[in-house]
C-alpha angles and dihedrals in degrees: 000000000000117000115231108250112213095173120132107214088328096313123107093216144349087265090056090050093050093046091051097042096048100032095238090163088067100031099150094049093047091047092053093048092045090049091053089051091049092049091049091049091049091050094049093044102044112011111034136336094243116060091187090059089056091048090051090049093050091045091053091049089053092046091048089049092049093050090045091052091049090049090050091051090049091051093041090238099113115139123178088208088076095055095090087066088079092061093041091053091048093050093043095049094045092045094050091045090050091050092049093047093049091047088052090053090053099047134011088222087079097043091112094054104080094049092045092050094044096049091041089056092044093050091048090053094045092052091048092048091050091050091048093048090050091051088051090052092242091118114049123236090248095055092042090050091052091048093048091048091052092048091050091049092053091047091051091046092057103029105022126235112326118226114239119238092256094059 
């Protein structure tokens, strides 16, 4: 005997079609994944053309903040009043990068701006992380001394010798 098939293109009802098409059985998971996609699209459309670069920048801000907080605990100088600085730095960096990238899209005169801002922010964070890791005794005095000497050499190469405050 042949069973009566009431399926509509393989779905038992319009509700079954909608549940399958839009993943309503796993709504929270799909919402999270779709939100990540929307954020990435927003970043690549309005902030910078490389979402991974933004994620690296934000990750470095968080790592710098974490090492700074550990350093403050070690030196007994921790203050929760300074924690909002993390969010302010994130918003400032991303806003300036967005401004630079959008200016570069408008006129080739500003094509150098996004890269300069991005690598300026990255180098600021790297130097801060190195200083924090040295203060936490994770980087030895010898390695820190070499790094500081190289940074000073680069600074002198581009900006010349700086006069000390006593001169």
